[in-house]
C-alpha positions as CSV (number, residue, x, y, z in Angstrom):
1,X,121.3,182.3,236.0
2,X,118.7,182.3,233.3
3,X,120.4,179.7,231.5
4,X,120.8,177.7,234.8
5,X,116.5,178.3,235.5
6,X,115.6,177.0,232.2
7,X,118.0,174.5,232.0
8,X,116.4,173.1,235.5
9,X,113.0,173.8,234.2
10,X,113.5,171.6,230.8
11,X,115.1,168.8,233.1
12,X,111.9,168.8,235.0
13,X,109.3,169.1,231.9
14,X,111.2,166.0,230.5
15,X,110.8,163.8,233.7
16,X,107.2,164.3,233.9
17,X,106.5,163.6,230.1
18,X,108.8,160.1,230.4
19,X,109.2,159.1,233.7
20,X,106.1,156.8,233.8
21,X,103.3,154.3,232.5
22,X,102.3,151.3,230.7
23,X,101.9,151.6,227.3
24,X,101.7,149.3,224.2
25,X,100.1,148.9,220.9
26,X,98.6,151.5,218.3
27,X,97.1,151.2,214.8
28,X,98.4,153.0,212.1
29,X,96.7,153.9,208.5
30,X,93.2,154.6,209.1
31,X,92.5,158.7,208.5
32,X,93.2,161.4,210.9
33,X,91.1,163.5,213.1
34,X,92.5,166.5,214.3
35,X,92.4,167.2,217.8
36,X,93.2,170.6,219.8
37,X,94.8,171.4,223.1
38,X,92.3,173.2,225.6
39,X,94.3,176.9,225.3
40,X,94.3,175.9,221.6
41,X,98.1,176.2,221.0
42,X,99.0,173.5,219.1
43,X,96.8,170.7,217.0
44,X,97.6,167.0,216.3
45,X,95.7,164.6,214.1
46,X,95.3,161.2,215.2
47,X,93.0,157.8,213.9
48,X,89.7,157.6,215.1
49,X,90.4,154.4,217.6
50,X,93.1,156.9,219.4
51,X,91.4,159.1,222.4
52,X,92.5,161.9,224.4
53,X,93.3,161.8,228.0
54,X,91.9,158.5,228.5
55,X,94.3,156.3,230.0
56,X,95.9,155.6,233.1
57,X,99.3,156.8,231.9
58,X,97.7,159.7,230.0
59,X,96.2,160.7,233.2
60,X,98.7,160.6,235.5
61,X,100.8,162.5,233.1
62,X,98.3,165.1,232.7
63,X,97.6,165.2,237.0
64,X,101.5,165.4,237.8
65,X,102.0,168.1,235.2
66,X,99.2,170.2,236.9
67,X,100.2,170.1,240.2
68,X,103.8,169.6,240.0
69,X,106.5,172.8,239.9
70,X,105.9,174.1,236.6
71,X,102.1,174.4,237.2
72,X,102.1,178.2,236.6
73,X,104.6,177.8,233.6
74,X,102.9,175.3,231.7
75,X,100.9,176.7,229.0
76,X,99.0,173.7,228.0
77,X,99.6,170.0,227.7
78,X,97.7,167.4,226.6
79,X,98.1,163.3,225.8
80,X,96.8,160.8,223.1
81,X,96.5,157.3,223.2
82,X,96.1,154.2,221.1
83,X,93.6,151.6,221.3
84,X,93.3,150.2,225.0
85,X,93.5,146.2,223.8
86,X,95.8,144.6,226.1
87,X,95.6,146.8,229.3
88,X,98.7,149.2,227.6
89,X,98.3,151.7,225.1
90,X,101.3,153.6,223.0
91,X,101.0,157.3,223.2
92,X,102.2,160.9,222.4
93,X,102.2,163.1,225.4
94,X,102.8,166.8,224.5
95,X,103.5,170.3,226.7
96,X,104.0,173.5,225.6
97,X,105.9,175.7,228.5
98,X,106.6,179.7,229.0
99,X,110.4,180.1,228.3
100,X,112.3,182.8,230.0
101,X,114.1,183.5,226.9
102,X,114.4,182.3,223.0
103,X,115.6,178.9,222.7
104,X,116.7,177.0,219.3
105,X,115.3,173.5,219.0
106,X,118.7,172.0,219.6
107,X,119.0,174.2,222.4
108,X,116.1,173.0,224.4
109,X,116.6,168.9,223.5
110,X,120.3,169.7,224.5
111,X,119.7,171.0,228.0
112,X,116.9,168.8,228.7
113,X,118.9,165.6,228.1
114,X,121.1,165.7,231.1
115,X,118.2,165.7,233.3
116,X,116.5,162.6,232.1
117,X,115.6,160.1,234.7
118,X,117.2,156.7,235.9
119,X,116.8,154.3,233.7
120,X,116.6,156.6,230.2
121,X,119.5,155.8,227.7
122,X,119.5,158.1,224.4
123,X,120.1,155.8,221.5
124,X,120.5,158.5,218.6
125,X,119.4,162.4,218.7
126,X,120.3,164.9,216.0
127,X,118.5,167.7,214.1
128,X,115.7,167.0,211.8
129,X,112.5,168.3,210.1
130,X,109.4,166.9,211.7
131,X,106.3,168.1,211.1
132,X,107.9,170.7,208.3
133,X,109.7,172.7,211.5
134,X,113.0,172.7,212.6
135,X,113.4,170.2,215.4
136,X,115.4,168.2,217.2
137,X,115.3,164.5,218.1
138,X,116.5,161.9,220.6
139,X,115.4,158.1,220.3
140,X,115.5,156.4,223.7
141,X,115.1,153.4,225.4
142,X,113.8,153.2,229.2
143,X,113.7,150.5,232.0
144,X,112.7,151.3,235.5
145,X,113.0,147.9,237.1
146,X,110.4,146.7,239.6
147,X,108.6,144.5,236.8
148,X,108.5,147.5,234.7
149,X,108.6,146.3,230.7
150,X,111.2,148.1,228.8
151,X,110.0,151.3,226.8
152,X,111.3,152.6,222.8
153,X,110.5,156.6,222.0
154,X,111.1,159.3,220.7
155,X,111.4,163.1,222.0
156,X,110.9,165.9,219.8
157,X,111.6,169.7,221.0
158,X,110.3,172.7,218.6
159,X,110.2,175.9,219.8
160,X,108.5,179.2,218.5
161,X,109.9,182.5,220.0
162,X,109.4,182.3,224.0
163,X,107.4,178.9,223.8
164,X,108.8,175.9,223.7
165,X,107.0,172.3,222.9
166,X,108.2,169.1,224.1
167,X,106.5,166.4,222.3
168,X,107.0,162.1,223.6
169,X,106.0,159.4,222.4
170,X,106.8,155.7,223.4
171,X,105.8,151.6,223.2
172,X,106.8,148.1,224.2
173,X,110.2,147.7,223.5
174,X,110.2,145.3,221.3
175,X,110.5,144.4,217.5
176,X,106.5,143.6,217.0
177,X,105.5,146.7,218.9
178,X,108.2,149.1,217.7
179,X,107.3,148.0,214.3
180,X,103.7,148.5,214.8
181,X,103.2,151.1,217.0
182,X,106.1,153.5,215.3
183,X,104.0,153.4,212.3
184,X,101.1,155.2,213.8
185,X,103.4,157.3,216.6
186,X,105.8,159.0,213.3
187,X,102.6,159.6,211.8
188,X,100.6,161.6,214.3
189,X,104.1,163.6,215.2
190,X,104.2,164.7,211.7
191,X,100.9,166.6,212.2
192,X,101.7,168.2,214.7
193,X,101.1,172.2,214.4
194,X,101.7,175.2,217.0
195,X,99.3,177.9,216.7
196,X,99.4,180.9,214.6
197,X,98.7,182.7,217.4
198,X,102.1,182.3,219.1
199,X,104.2,185.0,219.6
200,X,102.1,187.4,221.7
201,X,103.2,189.2,225.2
202,X,106.4,188.6,226.5
203,X,106.8,185.9,229.1
204,X,107.0,186.1,232.7
205,X,110.6,186.2,234.2
206,X,110.7,182.6,236.4
207,X,111.2,182.6,240.0
208,X,113.8,181.0,242.2
209,X,111.3,179.0,243.6
210,X,110.3,177.4,240.2
211,X,113.6,176.5,239.3
212,X,114.7,174.9,242.7
213,X,116.7,177.2,243.7
């Protein structure tokens, strides 16, 4: 039962992280500045023209996350957005989740993958060291139809004890955007740092209402 609930929770998290948004071009190469989530659970560093939670996508993501089924189990969330020069911005969306039990980054990612929403196609996945930590990554394309552009992105999964981190970054799926935006997305992803204060009190058990049972 615990494994089933964890799988359902991770799948819901992926849907929230990835199933939305108009996104576009970023700049890269400028000196980075550190930003921290409001709970102090993680930091990343972004170019000076990137912003925290200011784009329509970011606001939709954060609002949906806080009001959805996982609201009471989400420890923290944050999104950062590239410069809005075309009405679309590239993004990274980060979430920390209070897991029922410790799992590896690979288990975290593999249990989430079958629950990705329609329109997502995984193109590559595997283990890697990202930001100096063991991680599980997934490259994907996403096409939601109805005039929406196709997206290209990456998911990275990290775990620290019973805390799971899912980081999703994406841009428009064309050679120009991928070449330019993924320089910044990859650079930012490499700066991800979980707080050293993690590993405190045990996580509370998940309730059936949260898992959707």
